[in-house]
LUMVOMAR-566631 format. One record per residue (C-alpha): residue number from 0; residue in one letter; x, y, z. Coordinates in Angstrom, 2 decimals. Example, Ala and Ser with C-alpha at 12.3 -4.5 7.8 and 13.67 -1.06 7.14 Angstrom:
BEGIN
<pt pos="0" code="A" xx="12.30" yy="-4.50" zz="7.80"/>
<pt pos="1" code="S" xx="13.67" yy="-1.06" zz="7.14"/>
END
This chain:
BEGIN
<pt pos="0" code="X" xx="94.43" yy="89.39" zz="127.27"/>
<pt pos="1" code="X" xx="95.75" yy="86.36" zz="126.14"/>
<pt pos="2" code="X" xx="93.14" yy="85.31" zz="123.44"/>
<pt pos="3" code="X" xx="92.80" yy="88.98" zz="122.43"/>
<pt pos="4" code="X" xx="96.58" yy="88.72" zz="121.48"/>
<pt pos="5" code="X" xx="96.28" yy="85.09" zz="119.88"/>
<pt pos="6" code="X" xx="93.88" yy="86.95" zz="117.68"/>
<pt pos="7" code="X" xx="95.22" yy="89.83" zz="116.65"/>
<pt pos="8" code="X" xx="98.76" yy="87.03" zz="115.98"/>
<pt pos="9" code="X" xx="96.31" yy="84.95" zz="113.70"/>
<pt pos="10" code="X" xx="95.02" yy="87.90" zz="111.63"/>
<pt pos="11" code="X" xx="98.25" yy="89.17" zz="111.27"/>
<pt pos="12" code="X" xx="99.46" yy="85.72" zz="110.11"/>
<pt pos="13" code="X" xx="96.54" yy="85.39" zz="107.87"/>
<pt pos="14" code="X" xx="96.72" yy="88.73" zz="106.28"/>
<pt pos="15" code="X" xx="100.41" yy="88.57" zz="105.57"/>
<pt pos="16" code="X" xx="99.48" yy="84.82" zz="104.39"/>
<pt pos="17" code="X" xx="97.06" yy="85.97" zz="102.19"/>
<pt pos="18" code="X" xx="98.84" yy="88.93" zz="100.69"/>
<pt pos="19" code="X" xx="101.91" yy="86.58" zz="100.04"/>
<pt pos="20" code="X" xx="99.39" yy="84.41" zz="97.37"/>
<pt pos="21" code="X" xx="98.39" yy="86.89" zz="95.81"/>
<pt pos="22" code="X" xx="101.64" yy="88.26" zz="95.12"/>
<pt pos="23" code="X" xx="103.30" yy="84.94" zz="94.58"/>
<pt pos="24" code="X" xx="100.27" yy="84.05" zz="92.32"/>
<pt pos="25" code="X" xx="101.42" yy="87.07" zz="90.17"/>
<pt pos="26" code="X" xx="104.86" yy="86.35" zz="90.32"/>
<pt pos="27" code="X" xx="103.82" yy="82.53" zz="88.82"/>
<pt pos="28" code="X" xx="103.56" yy="85.25" zz="85.49"/>
<pt pos="29" code="X" xx="106.07" yy="87.79" zz="86.34"/>
<pt pos="30" code="X" xx="109.65" yy="87.29" zz="86.79"/>
<pt pos="31" code="X" xx="110.38" yy="86.33" zz="90.35"/>
<pt pos="32" code="X" xx="110.13" yy="83.52" zz="93.33"/>
<pt pos="33" code="X" xx="106.20" yy="83.23" zz="92.39"/>
<pt pos="34" code="X" xx="106.12" yy="79.42" zz="93.56"/>
<pt pos="35" code="X" xx="107.97" yy="79.82" zz="96.85"/>
<pt pos="36" code="X" xx="105.89" yy="82.86" zz="97.67"/>
<pt pos="37" code="X" xx="102.78" yy="81.08" zz="97.21"/>
<pt pos="38" code="X" xx="103.95" yy="78.04" zz="99.41"/>
<pt pos="39" code="X" xx="105.55" yy="80.62" zz="102.41"/>
<pt pos="40" code="X" xx="101.88" yy="82.63" zz="102.18"/>
<pt pos="41" code="X" xx="99.93" yy="79.33" zz="102.39"/>
<pt pos="42" code="X" xx="102.28" yy="77.83" zz="105.26"/>
<pt pos="43" code="X" xx="101.49" yy="81.68" zz="107.10"/>
<pt pos="44" code="X" xx="98.09" yy="80.76" zz="106.79"/>
<pt pos="45" code="X" xx="97.99" yy="77.35" zz="107.50"/>
<pt pos="46" code="X" xx="99.47" yy="78.82" zz="111.18"/>
<pt pos="47" code="X" xx="96.65" yy="81.24" zz="111.26"/>
<pt pos="48" code="X" xx="93.78" yy="78.45" zz="110.16"/>
<pt pos="49" code="X" xx="94.79" yy="75.03" zz="111.37"/>
<pt pos="50" code="X" xx="92.69" yy="73.43" zz="109.23"/>
<pt pos="51" code="X" xx="95.10" yy="74.46" zz="106.20"/>
<pt pos="52" code="X" xx="97.59" yy="72.56" zz="107.80"/>
<pt pos="53" code="X" xx="96.60" yy="69.07" zz="106.22"/>
<pt pos="54" code="X" xx="97.49" yy="70.61" zz="103.00"/>
<pt pos="55" code="X" xx="100.97" yy="72.13" zz="104.03"/>
<pt pos="56" code="X" xx="102.46" yy="69.22" zz="105.69"/>
<pt pos="57" code="X" xx="102.68" yy="67.01" zz="102.61"/>
<pt pos="58" code="X" xx="104.15" yy="69.50" zz="100.45"/>
<pt pos="59" code="X" xx="106.39" yy="70.44" zz="103.17"/>
<pt pos="60" code="X" xx="107.49" yy="66.96" zz="104.22"/>
<pt pos="61" code="X" xx="108.63" yy="67.01" zz="100.18"/>
<pt pos="62" code="X" xx="109.90" yy="70.04" zz="100.23"/>
<pt pos="63" code="X" xx="113.02" yy="69.10" zz="102.82"/>
<pt pos="64" code="X" xx="113.56" yy="66.15" zz="100.80"/>
<pt pos="65" code="X" xx="113.87" yy="68.32" zz="97.76"/>
<pt pos="66" code="X" xx="116.20" yy="70.86" zz="99.91"/>
<pt pos="67" code="X" xx="118.67" yy="67.46" zz="101.07"/>
<pt pos="68" code="X" xx="118.80" yy="66.55" zz="97.45"/>
<pt pos="69" code="X" xx="119.58" yy="69.65" zz="95.98"/>
<pt pos="70" code="X" xx="123.00" yy="69.65" zz="98.32"/>
<pt pos="71" code="X" xx="123.73" yy="65.35" zz="97.65"/>
<pt pos="72" code="X" xx="126.62" yy="65.96" zz="95.23"/>
<pt pos="73" code="X" xx="128.73" yy="68.82" zz="94.39"/>
<pt pos="74" code="X" xx="127.66" yy="68.66" zz="90.88"/>
<pt pos="75" code="X" xx="124.12" yy="70.03" zz="92.10"/>
<pt pos="76" code="X" xx="125.42" yy="72.42" zz="94.07"/>
<pt pos="77" code="X" xx="127.83" yy="73.69" zz="91.51"/>
<pt pos="78" code="X" xx="125.09" yy="73.38" zz="89.39"/>
<pt pos="79" code="X" xx="122.75" yy="75.70" zz="91.59"/>
<pt pos="80" code="X" xx="125.47" yy="78.15" zz="92.45"/>
<pt pos="81" code="X" xx="125.70" yy="78.56" zz="88.20"/>
<pt pos="82" code="X" xx="122.24" yy="79.48" zz="87.95"/>
<pt pos="83" code="X" xx="122.31" yy="81.61" zz="90.82"/>
<pt pos="84" code="X" xx="125.07" yy="83.86" zz="88.96"/>
<pt pos="85" code="X" xx="123.20" yy="83.39" zz="85.88"/>
<pt pos="86" code="X" xx="120.12" yy="84.55" zz="87.79"/>
<pt pos="87" code="X" xx="121.78" yy="88.05" zz="88.66"/>
<pt pos="88" code="X" xx="123.62" yy="88.35" zz="85.89"/>
<pt pos="89" code="X" xx="121.00" yy="88.08" zz="83.87"/>
<pt pos="90" code="X" xx="118.78" yy="90.71" zz="86.39"/>
<pt pos="91" code="X" xx="122.31" yy="93.33" zz="85.78"/>
<pt pos="92" code="X" xx="121.39" yy="92.49" zz="81.95"/>
<pt pos="93" code="X" xx="117.64" yy="93.43" zz="82.18"/>
<pt pos="94" code="X" xx="118.36" yy="96.27" zz="84.45"/>
<pt pos="95" code="X" xx="121.12" yy="97.90" zz="82.18"/>
<pt pos="96" code="X" xx="120.33" yy="97.00" zz="78.55"/>
<pt pos="97" code="X" xx="117.09" yy="98.79" zz="77.19"/>
<pt pos="98" code="X" xx="116.90" yy="97.05" zz="73.90"/>
<pt pos="99" code="X" xx="116.28" yy="93.56" zz="75.90"/>
<pt pos="100" code="X" xx="112.08" yy="92.65" zz="76.45"/>
<pt pos="101" code="X" xx="110.37" yy="93.71" zz="78.82"/>
<pt pos="102" code="X" xx="113.73" yy="95.79" zz="79.97"/>
<pt pos="103" code="X" xx="113.85" yy="97.42" zz="83.38"/>
<pt pos="104" code="X" xx="114.74" yy="97.98" zz="86.89"/>
<pt pos="105" code="X" xx="111.42" yy="95.93" zz="87.75"/>
<pt pos="106" code="X" xx="112.52" yy="93.09" zz="86.17"/>
<pt pos="107" code="X" xx="116.15" yy="93.16" zz="87.04"/>
<pt pos="108" code="X" xx="115.53" yy="93.23" zz="90.39"/>
<pt pos="109" code="X" xx="112.90" yy="90.24" zz="90.52"/>
<pt pos="110" code="X" xx="115.68" yy="87.95" zz="88.78"/>
<pt pos="111" code="X" xx="118.35" yy="89.62" zz="91.17"/>
<pt pos="112" code="X" xx="116.12" yy="88.44" zz="94.05"/>
<pt pos="113" code="X" xx="115.27" yy="85.38" zz="92.90"/>
<pt pos="114" code="X" xx="119.15" yy="84.25" zz="92.59"/>
<pt pos="115" code="X" xx="119.71" yy="85.56" zz="96.03"/>
<pt pos="116" code="X" xx="116.78" yy="83.61" zz="97.26"/>
<pt pos="117" code="X" xx="118.54" yy="80.43" zz="95.26"/>
<pt pos="118" code="X" xx="121.75" yy="81.36" zz="97.05"/>
<pt pos="119" code="X" xx="119.85" yy="81.67" zz="100.47"/>
<pt pos="120" code="X" xx="117.84" yy="78.24" zz="99.93"/>
<pt pos="121" code="X" xx="120.96" yy="76.61" zz="99.32"/>
<pt pos="122" code="X" xx="123.07" yy="77.54" zz="101.90"/>
<pt pos="123" code="X" xx="119.97" yy="76.77" zz="104.61"/>
<pt pos="124" code="X" xx="119.85" yy="72.80" zz="102.68"/>
<pt pos="125" code="X" xx="123.96" yy="72.70" zz="102.98"/>
<pt pos="126" code="X" xx="123.89" yy="73.51" zz="106.82"/>
<pt pos="127" code="X" xx="120.26" yy="71.54" zz="107.36"/>
<pt pos="128" code="X" xx="121.81" yy="68.43" zz="105.51"/>
<pt pos="129" code="X" xx="125.44" yy="69.03" zz="107.48"/>
<pt pos="130" code="X" xx="124.02" yy="68.99" zz="110.62"/>
<pt pos="131" code="X" xx="121.66" yy="66.11" zz="109.90"/>
<pt pos="132" code="X" xx="125.18" yy="64.07" zz="109.03"/>
<pt pos="133" code="X" xx="126.85" yy="65.37" zz="112.52"/>
<pt pos="134" code="X" xx="124.13" yy="64.40" zz="114.41"/>
<pt pos="135" code="X" xx="123.43" yy="67.83" zz="115.55"/>
<pt pos="136" code="X" xx="119.39" yy="69.15" zz="115.59"/>
<pt pos="137" code="X" xx="118.89" yy="70.93" zz="112.47"/>
<pt pos="138" code="X" xx="117.59" yy="74.71" zz="111.80"/>
<pt pos="139" code="X" xx="114.13" yy="74.91" zz="112.38"/>
<pt pos="140" code="X" xx="112.20" yy="73.56" zz="109.43"/>
END
């Protein structure tokens, strides 16, 4: 019984990972967080297929280092918040103004979601760095 549950779990993780990779690749040319979805899909695929973990581990280390650097100063945090606000504002503009190229709520929603993803990652990075500075265990990587 335990073996079949593990097989189902691996199949579900692999399927979800593959879907995220495909959607992420599409969002590389469309507005949206394509690279982030590709990485998330590869991480899920690596959990389903352990041989892929050797490709994910170096990227994960580099991403953690970049996350820490992104909140290392007030200027970087301020810049990131401004970029997030610009993404949300651009999403609203593309959703509301029909004369803009590729206008519509599809484009606008992907920009708004990208802004909120940026805010979420910024908050996660900030909490992780603050926990590390205080010596507490950081949120799960």
